[in-house]
C-alpha positions as CSV (number, residue, x, y, z in Angstrom):
1,X,124.7,87.0,124.9
2,X,126.4,84.5,122.6
3,X,127.4,87.1,120.0
4,X,130.2,84.9,118.6
5,X,128.2,81.7,118.3
6,X,128.1,82.1,114.5
7,X,131.7,81.0,114.4
8,X,130.6,77.4,114.9
9,X,128.4,77.8,111.8
10,X,131.4,79.0,109.8
11,X,133.2,75.8,110.9
12,X,130.3,73.8,109.6
13,X,130.4,75.6,106.3
14,X,134.1,74.9,106.0
15,X,133.6,71.2,106.5
16,X,130.9,71.0,103.9
17,X,133.1,72.9,101.4
18,X,135.5,70.0,101.5
19,X,132.9,67.5,100.3
20,X,130.9,69.5,97.8
21,X,130.9,72.3,95.4
22,X,127.3,72.3,94.4
23,X,123.9,71.6,96.0
24,X,120.6,70.6,94.5
25,X,117.8,72.3,96.2
26,X,117.0,76.0,96.0
27,X,118.8,78.2,98.5
28,X,116.4,79.4,101.2
29,X,118.0,82.8,101.7
30,X,117.8,84.5,105.0
31,X,116.4,87.9,104.5
32,X,119.0,90.6,104.0
33,X,119.9,92.5,107.1
34,X,117.0,94.8,107.9
35,X,117.2,98.5,108.3
36,X,117.2,98.0,112.1
37,X,120.3,95.8,111.7
38,X,122.3,97.8,109.2
39,X,121.6,101.4,110.0
40,X,119.1,104.1,110.8
41,X,115.7,104.1,109.0
42,X,114.3,107.2,107.3
43,X,112.1,107.7,110.3
44,X,115.0,107.4,112.7
45,X,117.0,109.8,110.6
46,X,114.2,112.4,110.8
47,X,114.0,111.9,114.5
48,X,117.7,112.7,115.0
49,X,117.6,115.5,112.5
50,X,114.9,117.2,114.4
51,X,117.0,116.9,117.6
52,X,119.9,118.4,115.7
53,X,117.9,121.3,114.4
54,X,116.7,122.1,117.9
55,X,120.3,121.9,119.2
56,X,121.6,124.2,116.4
57,X,118.9,126.8,117.3
58,X,120.0,126.7,121.0
59,X,123.7,127.0,120.1
60,X,122.9,130.1,118.0
61,X,121.2,131.6,121.0
62,X,124.1,130.7,123.2
63,X,126.5,132.4,120.8
64,X,124.4,135.5,120.7
65,X,124.4,135.6,124.5
66,X,128.2,135.3,124.4
67,X,128.5,138.3,122.2
68,X,126.2,140.3,124.5
69,X,128.3,139.2,127.5
70,X,131.5,140.5,125.9
71,X,129.9,143.9,125.3
72,X,128.6,144.1,128.9
73,X,132.0,143.1,130.3
74,X,133.6,145.9,128.4
75,X,131.1,148.3,129.9
76,X,131.9,146.9,133.3
77,X,135.6,147.5,132.8
78,X,135.1,151.1,131.7
79,X,132.9,151.8,134.7
80,X,135.5,150.3,137.1
81,X,138.1,152.6,135.7
82,X,135.7,155.6,136.1
83,X,135.1,154.6,139.7
84,X,138.8,154.3,140.5
85,X,139.4,157.7,138.9
86,X,136.6,159.3,140.9
87,X,137.9,157.9,144.1
88,X,141.2,159.8,143.6
89,X,139.4,163.2,143.3
90,X,138.8,165.6,146.0
91,X,135.9,164.8,148.3
92,X,133.0,167.1,147.4
93,X,129.3,166.6,147.4
94,X,129.3,166.5,143.6
95,X,132.0,163.9,143.5
96,X,130.3,161.7,146.1
97,X,127.0,161.8,144.2
98,X,129.0,161.0,141.0
99,X,130.6,158.0,142.7
100,X,127.2,156.8,143.8
101,X,125.8,157.1,140.3
102,X,128.8,155.2,138.9
103,X,128.5,152.4,141.4
104,X,124.8,152.2,140.7
105,X,125.5,152.1,136.9
106,X,128.1,149.4,137.5
107,X,125.7,147.3,139.6
108,X,123.1,147.6,136.8
109,X,125.7,146.3,134.3
110,X,126.7,143.5,136.8
111,X,123.0,142.5,137.1
112,X,122.7,142.4,133.3
113,X,125.9,140.3,133.1
114,X,124.6,137.8,135.6
115,X,121.2,137.6,133.9
116,X,122.9,137.0,130.6
117,X,125.0,134.2,132.2
118,X,121.8,132.7,133.8
119,X,120.2,132.7,130.3
120,X,123.3,131.1,128.8
121,X,123.2,128.3,131.4
122,X,119.5,127.7,130.9
123,X,120.0,127.4,127.2
124,X,123.0,125.0,127.8
125,X,120.9,122.9,130.1
126,X,118.2,122.6,127.4
127,X,120.9,121.7,124.9
128,X,122.3,119.0,127.2
129,X,118.8,117.6,127.8
130,X,118.5,117.1,124.0
131,X,121.9,115.4,124.0
132,X,120.8,113.1,126.8
133,X,117.6,112.3,124.9
134,X,119.7,111.5,121.8
135,X,122.1,109.3,123.7
136,X,119.3,107.4,125.4
137,X,117.6,106.9,122.1
138,X,120.8,105.6,120.5
139,X,121.2,103.1,123.4
140,X,117.7,101.8,123.2
141,X,117.7,101.5,119.4
142,X,121.1,99.7,119.4
143,X,119.9,97.3,122.1
144,X,116.9,96.4,120.0
145,X,119.1,96.1,116.9
146,X,121.6,94.0,118.9
147,X,118.9,91.6,120.0
148,X,117.7,91.1,116.5
149,X,121.2,90.5,115.3
150,X,121.8,87.9,118.0
151,X,118.6,86.1,117.1
152,X,119.7,86.0,113.4
153,X,123.1,84.6,114.2
154,X,121.6,82.0,116.5
155,X,119.2,80.9,113.8
156,X,122.3,80.1,111.7
157,X,124.0,78.4,114.6
158,X,121.1,76.1,115.3
159,X,121.0,74.8,111.7
160,X,122.3,71.2,111.4
161,X,124.6,70.1,108.5
162,X,121.7,68.6,106.5
163,X,119.7,71.8,106.7
164,X,122.7,73.8,105.5
165,X,123.2,71.3,102.7
166,X,119.6,71.6,101.5
167,X,119.6,75.4,101.7
168,X,122.3,75.9,99.1
169,X,122.3,75.3,95.3
170,X,125.9,76.1,94.5
171,X,129.3,76.8,96.1
172,X,129.0,80.6,95.6
173,X,125.8,80.6,97.6
174,X,127.6,78.6,100.2
175,X,130.4,81.2,100.5
176,X,127.8,84.0,100.4
177,X,126.1,82.6,103.4
178,X,129.4,82.4,105.3
179,X,130.1,86.0,104.5
180,X,126.6,87.0,105.7
181,X,127.3,85.4,109.1
182,X,130.6,87.2,109.4
183,X,128.9,90.5,108.4
184,X,126.2,90.0,111.1
185,X,128.9,89.4,113.6
186,X,130.8,92.5,112.6
187,X,127.5,94.5,112.9
188,X,126.9,93.0,116.3
189,X,130.3,94.1,117.5
190,X,129.7,97.5,116.1
191,X,126.4,97.8,118.0
192,X,128.1,96.8,121.2
193,X,130.7,99.5,120.8
194,X,128.1,102.1,120.0
195,X,126.1,101.2,123.1
196,X,129.3,101.4,125.2
197,X,130.3,104.8,123.8
198,X,126.7,106.1,124.1
199,X,126.6,105.1,127.7
200,X,129.9,106.9,128.4
201,X,128.7,110.0,126.6
202,X,125.4,109.9,128.5
203,X,127.2,109.8,131.8
204,X,129.3,112.8,130.9
205,X,126.2,114.7,129.7
206,X,124.3,114.0,133.0
207,X,127.3,115.1,135.0
208,X,127.7,118.3,133.0
209,X,124.0,119.0,133.4
210,X,124.2,118.8,137.2
211,X,127.2,121.1,137.1
212,X,125.3,123.6,134.9
213,X,122.4,123.5,137.4
214,X,124.7,124.1,140.3
215,X,126.2,127.1,138.5
216,X,122.7,128.4,137.6
217,X,121.8,128.3,141.3
218,X,125.0,130.1,142.3
219,X,124.3,132.8,139.7
220,X,120.7,133.2,140.9
221,X,121.9,133.8,144.4
222,X,124.6,136.3,143.1
223,X,121.9,138.1,141.2
224,X,119.8,138.5,144.3
225,X,122.9,140.0,146.1
226,X,123.6,142.4,143.3
227,X,120.0,143.7,143.3
228,X,120.2,144.2,147.0
229,X,123.5,146.0,146.7
230,X,122.0,148.3,144.0
231,X,119.1,149.2,146.2
232,X,121.5,149.9,149.1
233,X,123.5,152.3,146.9
234,X,120.3,154.1,145.9
235,X,119.3,154.4,149.6
236,X,122.8,155.7,150.6
237,X,122.6,158.3,147.8
238,X,119.2,159.5,149.0
239,X,120.5,159.7,152.6
240,X,123.4,161.7,151.4
241,X,121.1,164.2,149.9
242,X,119.1,164.5,153.1
243,X,122.2,164.9,155.3
244,X,123.8,167.5,153.1
245,X,120.7,169.3,152.1
246,X,121.3,172.1,154.6
247,X,125.1,171.7,154.6
248,X,126.2,172.1,151.0
249,X,128.2,175.1,152.0
250,X,130.6,172.7,153.8
251,X,131.6,171.0,150.5
252,X,133.8,172.5,147.8
253,X,132.2,172.5,144.4
């Protein structure tokens, strides 16, 4: 796109300024830059505010999960210490049963930790999807705005010297029109930069989303393993009862 084509118009203005300081016919003003050119409309603002509200709600839930996770990890740490202490004690039926109970409790906490992490990642994926939606919307709106800006600049550029002469009634209008072109060019450059940054951000968000999904899959598999291990511990405990039912006298109590 010829985003800098308005420079030629500025050169025309400069040439005319040398020969005249006033013009006779009413100035046919170009409409002031529209909301689409100069910033977000009220409707657009509401759209992005709604996205922000949803993201804030998700972030609050993620923070709550983080607090829950810290408490569960502290429980896990305490149970690990109890298991290590029990393993050092004399081997008795009572101690063996106690160790099974502790391992089962720890696995229950491990399962809860994993479920909490899964929930966290699910919430984060939802948040990232909103970020992606925001970035895509910014890109589309800026592209639309950019096209409008370029058309406006080109409308200036296509004007011949006589048209420019007839559109102005005095020198201040003349300079005002020059400044408007420069403003439009600055806005065009700004939109280009916003599109570039939004695309970079979008790429990062999509990459992070894929990473979150991969971690979610890993945690789901880990959860299945933990549940299987918990069932195995319960089975071993039941088997111990069966084996020792008639042999309790062989264990010290």
